[in-house]
MARMI-465963 format. One record per residue (C-alpha): residue in three letters; x, y, z. Coordinates in steps of 0.2 Angstrom, whole numbers, plus 5000, padded with zeros to 4 digits. Each point is the difference from the previous one (the first is absolute). Example, Ala and Ser with C-alpha at 12.3 -4.5 7.8 and 13.67 -1.06 7.14 Angstrom:
REM MARMI-465963
R   type   east   north     up
R    ALA   5062    4978   5039
R    SER   5006    5017   4997
END
This chain:
REM MARMI-465963
R   type   east   north     up
R    MET   4844    5506   5586
R    LYS   5002    4983   4993
R    LYS   5010    5007   4986
R    PHE   5012    5009   5012
R    ALA   5003    4984   5010
R    GLY   5004    4991   4983
R    ILE   5013    5013   4996
R    GLN   5008    4997   5017
R    ILE   5001    4981   4998
R    ILE   5008    5003   4983
R    VAL   5013    5012   5007
R    PHE   5004    4988   5014
R    CYS   5002    4986   4988
R    LEU   5012    5011   4989
R    ILE   5010    5004   5016
R    VAL   5002    4982   5004
R    VAL   5005    4995   4983
R    LEU   5013    5014   4999
R    SER   5007    4996   5017
R    PHE   5001    4982   4995
R    GLY   5009    5005   4983
R    THR   5012    5011   5009
R    VAL   5005    4986   5012
R    GLN   5002    4987   4986
R    ASN   5009    5013   4988
R    PRO   5018    4994   4998
R    PHE   5006    5017   5000
R    SER   4992    5003   5017
R    SER   5007    4984   5006
R    ASN   5017    5004   4995
R    TYR   4999    5017   5008
R    ILE   4995    4992   5016
R    ASP   5014    4987   4999
R    ASN   5012    5014   4997
R    LEU   4994    5009   5015
R    LYS   5002    4985   5011
R    GLN   5018    4996   4993
R    GLU   5005    5018   5003
R    ALA   4993    4999   5018
R    VAL   5010    4984   5003
R    THR   5016    5008   4993
R    ALA   4997    5016   5010
R    SER   4998    4989   5016
R    LYS   5017    4991   4996
R    MET   5009    5016   4997
R    SER   4995    5007   5016
R    ASP   5006    4985   5009
R    PRO   5018    5001   5008
R    LEU   5002    4981   4996
R    TYR   4997    5003   4982
R    ASP   5013    5014   5000
R    GLU   5013    4989   5008
R    ILE   4998    4987   4987
R    VAL   5002    5013   4986
R    ALA   5016    5005   5009
R    ALA   5006    4982   4999
R    GLN   4996    4999   4982
R    LYS   5013    5013   4996
R    LYS   5013    4992   5012
R    TYR   4999    4982   4993
R    GLU   4997    5004   4981
R    GLU   5012    4992   4988
R    LYS   4998    5006   4982
R    PRO   4998    4988   4985
R    ILE   5015    4997   4989
R    ASP   4997    5002   4981
R    ALA   5007    4987   4988
R    VAL   5015    5008   4991
R    VAL   5013    4996   4986
R    ASP   5017    5002   5009
R    LYS   5015    5004   4990
R    VAL   5010    4985   5007
R    TRP   4986    4988   5006
R    LYS   4988    5003   4986
R    ALA   4982    4997   5005
R    ILE   4996    4999   5018
R    PRO   4982    4997   5006
R    GLY   4991    5011   5012
R    TYR   4995    4997   5018
R    ASN   4984    5005   5009
R    GLY   5001    5013   5014
R    ILE   4990    4999   5016
R    GLN   4989    5012   5010
R    VAL   4988    5000   5015
R    ASP   4982    4996   4995
R    VAL   4993    5014   5011
R    ASP   4982    4995   4999
R    ALA   5003    4981   5003
R    SER   5012    5005   5015
R    TYR   4987    5012   5007
R    GLN   4986    4986   4999
R    LYS   5012    4988   5009
R    MET   5003    5012   5014
R    LYS   4984    5010   5001
R    GLU   4991    4988   5013
R    GLN   5015    5000   5012
R    GLY   5001    5019   4998
R    TYR   5019    5002   5000
R    TYR   5014    4999   4988
R    GLU   5011    4984   5000
R    GLN   5014    4998   4987
R    GLN   4999    4982   4999
R    LYS   4982    5001   4993
R    LEU   5005    5011   4986
R    VAL   4994    4993   4983
R    PHE   5012    5002   4985
R    LYS   4996    4999   4982
R    GLU   5011    4999   4984
R    VAL   5002    5014   4987
R    GLU   5004    4995   4983
R    PRO   5014    5010   4990
R    LYS   4995    5010   4985
R    VAL   5012    4992   4988
R    HIS   5000    4981   4998
R    LEU   5012    4987   4992
R    GLU   4987    4999   4985
R    ASP   5001    5019   4997
R    LEU   5019    4999   4997
R    PRO   5008    4999   4982
R    PRO   5007    4982   4997
R    ALA   5015    4997   5010
R    PRO   5009    4985   5008
R    ILE   4997    4997   5019
R    TYR   5015    4996   5011
R    LYS   4992    5001   5017
R    GLY   4984    5004   5010
R    ASN   4997    5016   5010
R    PRO   5014    5003   5013
R    GLU   4987    5003   5013
R    LYS   4992    4983   4999
R    PRO   5009    4987   5012
R    MET   4998    4986   4987
R    VAL   5011    4991   4988
R    THR   4996    4987   4986
R    LEU   5009    4985   4994
R    LEU   5001    5000   4981
R    VAL   5003    4982   4994
R    ASN   5005    4998   4982
R    VAL   4997    4983   4993
R    ALA   5007    4993   4984
R    TRP   5010    4986   5007
R    GLY   5004    4992   5017
R    ASN   4985    4988   5001
R    GLU   5009    4989   5013
R    HIS   5000    5014   5013
R    LEU   4982    5007   4997
R    PRO   4991    4988   5012
R    THR   5012    5004   5014
R    VAL   4998    5019   4997
R    LEU   4981    4998   5000
R    LYS   5000    4989   5015
R    ILE   5010    5013   5010
R    MET   4989    5014   4994
R    ASN   4985    4991   5006
R    GLU   5007    4996   5017
R    GLN   5005    5018   5002
R    ASP   4983    5006   4994
R    VAL   5008    5011   4986
R    LYS   4992    5004   4983
R    SER   5012    5005   4986
R    THR   4999    5005   4982
R    PHE   5007    4986   4988
R    PHE   5005    5007   4983
R    LEU   4998    4985   4988
R    ASP   5008    4997   4983
R    GLY   4987    4996   4987
R    SER   5009    4985   4993
R    TRP   5003    4994   5018
R    VAL   4982    5000   5003
R    LYS   4996    4991   4984
R    ASP   5013    4986   5005
R    ASN   4995    5000   5019
R    PRO   4982    5003   5002
R    LYS   4998    4990   5016
R    LEU   5014    5010   5009
R    ALA   4992    5016   4994
R    LYS   4983    4995   5007
R    MET   5009    4995   5016
R    ILE   5006    5018   5002
R    LYS   4983    5007   4997
R    GLU   4991    4988   5011
R    GLU   5012    5005   5014
R    GLY   4993    5018   4999
R    HIS   5014    5009   4991
R    GLU   4998    5013   4988
R    ILE   5005    4997   4982
R    GLY   5010    5012   4989
R    ASN   5007    4999   4982
R    HIS   5018    4997   4997
R    ALA   5000    4999   4981
R    TYR   4999    4984   4989
R    SER   5017    4995   4996
R    HIS   5011    5009   5012
R    PRO   5007    5012   4987
R    ASP   5009    5017   5002
R    MET   4985    5011   4998
R    LYS   5011    5015   4997
R    GLN   5006    4993   4983
R    LEU   4983    4995   4994
R    SER   4990    5008   4986
R    SER   4983    5008   5005
R    ALA   4991    4985   4992
R    ARG   5010    4987   5010
R    ILE   4998    5009   5016
R    GLN   4981    5000   4997
R    GLU   5001    4981   4996
R    GLU   5010    4995   5015
R    LEU   4988    5009   5012
R    GLN   4984    4994   4991
R    LYS   5005    4982   4999
R    THR   5005    4999   5018
R    ASN   4983    5008   5005
R    ASP   4991    4988   4989
R    VAL   5008    4984   5007
R    ILE   4999    5006   5018
R    HIS   4981    5004   4997
R    ALA   4997    4983   4991
R    THR   5009    4991   5014
R    LEU   4996    5010   5016
R    GLU   4985    5011   4995
R    VAL   5010    5015   5005
R    THR   5005    5016   4991
R    PRO   5016    5007   5006
R    LYS   5001    5019   5004
R    TRP   5018    5000   5005
R    PHE   5015    4997   4987
R    ALA   5018    4996   5005
R    PRO   5012    5001   4986
R    PRO   5012    4985   4999
R    SER   5017    5005   5008
R    GLY   4993    5018   5003
R    SER   5004    5005   4982
R    PHE   4987    5012   4992
R    ARG   4999    5016   4991
R    GLN   4986    5013   5001
R    GLU   4990    4993   4986
R    VAL   4999    4983   5010
R    VAL   4992    5010   5014
R    GLU   4988    5009   4989
R    ILE   4994    4984   4991
R    ALA   4998    4991   5016
R    ASP   4990    5015   5006
R    SER   4989    4999   4985
R    MET   4996    4982   5005
R    ASN   4995    5006   5018
R    MET   5016    4994   5008
R    HIS   5013    5010   5010
R    THR   5018    4996   4998
R    ILE   5008    4993   5016
R    MET   5018    5001   5005
R    TRP   5008    4998   5017
R    SER   5010    5010   5013
R    VAL   5008    4985   5009
R    ASP   5008    4986   4991
R    THR   5004    4983   5008
R    ILE   5012    4996   4986
R    ASP   4994    4982   5003
R    TRP   5005    4994   4983
R    ARG   5018    5001   5005
R    LYS   4996    4987   5013
R    PRO   5007    5009   5015
R    ASP   5000    4992   5017
R    PRO   4982    5002   5007
R    GLN   5004    5009   5016
R    THR   5012    5012   4990
R    MET   4985    5003   4988
R    VAL   4988    5003   5015
R    ASP   5012    5012   5009
R    ASN   5003    5010   4984
R    VAL   4982    5002   4997
R    LEU   4996    5005   5018
R    SER   5014    5013   5000
R    LYS   4992    5009   4984
R    VAL   4981    4998   5003
R    HIS   4990    5015   5002
R    PRO   4981    5005   5001
R    GLY   4992    4996   4984
R    ALA   5015    4989   4994
R    MET   4997    4988   4985
R    ILE   5011    4985   5003
R    LEU   5005    4990   4984
R    MET   5003    4982   5001
R    HIS   4998    4983   4991
R    PRO   4997    4982   5004
R    THR   5018    4996   5003
R    SER   5009    4989   5014
R    SER   5006    5016   5009
R    THR   4982    5007   5001
R    ALA   4993    4983   5005
R    GLY   5013    4999   5014
R    GLY   4999    5018   5006
R    LEU   4982    5005   4997
R    GLU   4993    4995   5017
R    GLN   5014    5010   5009
R    LEU   4997    5015   4988
R    ILE   4981    5000   5004
R    ILE   5003    4999   5019
R    GLY   5013    5014   4998
R    LEU   4989    5011   4990
R    LYS   4985    4998   5013
R    ALA   5012    5003   5014
R    LYS   5004    5017   4992
R    GLY   4982    5004   5001
R    TYR   4996    4998   4982
R    GLN   4984    4992   4993
R    ILE   5003    4989   4985
R    GLY   4987    5001   4986
R    THR   4997    4999   4981
R    VAL   5005    5013   4988
R    SER   4981    5005   4999
R    HIS   5000    5002   5019
R    LEU   5016    5010   5000
R    MET   4993    5012   4987
R    ASP   4984    5002   5008
R    GLU   4998    5017   5009
R    SER   4991    4994   5015
R    ARG   5010    5001   5016
R    LEU   5005    4984   5010
R    SER   4995    5009   5016
R    PHE   4996    5018   5005
R    GLY   5017    5000   5009
R    VAL   4994    5014   5012
R    ALA   5010    5002   5016
R    LEU   4987    5007   5012
R    ASP   5006    5010   5015
R    ASP   5000    4991   5017
END
């Protein structure tokens, strides 16, 4: 009898151990978690509120735009799409129990092809769906107007990309530091303002590398954008810049400020040609110093944000831009 009782105790202990092991078994835990998740999903899918949100997802979806190499405009960056975040929207409305458009939650969807996926090609503008422009300031001369240009940008809360000539940085380190300290982006504008199209491969490499070296030594910045002096280049220039992790930047709107036009005439000309994704070329001239404030005010009045080249090339949306029904 005692022997039988001992066997019962052993069997009971084995059952307890096995039961504990089953509960602690990660495979069993995962199975239980999956069952719970399926139950939650089934509950949502049987809820008319969830169905309404799914229907809204189809209505408000905007597909992402891939980066492409256009026949005319060459490399154009991509732009994120948007869609309704169904689960987040459901959680936001679940407690109130009814659908409300203003409480829809949106999320961005990245394109499949990015600027970095494209073969080396110059960039003339940003994505045409992005309501932003950038001011490209090429600096190889014009020191007397730089403080005014920087002051106006600071007052207007505008950050731009300044493409610096390497020899200019070497001769004007304080002005170069002033540009950086104001929060502007720094680009490469070659070392001696040469005609890049006419240079040998070795000279192209030298011009770009010397400029990057002096900019890094002076500002502790390594440029990722290169603007050829006078816009002169050949495909090999673009490829060499790409091998140095720099994209070649051109422009789609020119202030032609080097001709010293009347500031207001320059402003009116630019505003008549500006477009979403525009890259506006300028220099620190008297015309730019005289017309920059009105130009910035005019660009903002047209609904454009003004940012650096990096900001313009970024795929992120400035806003969801979704017009909800009344």
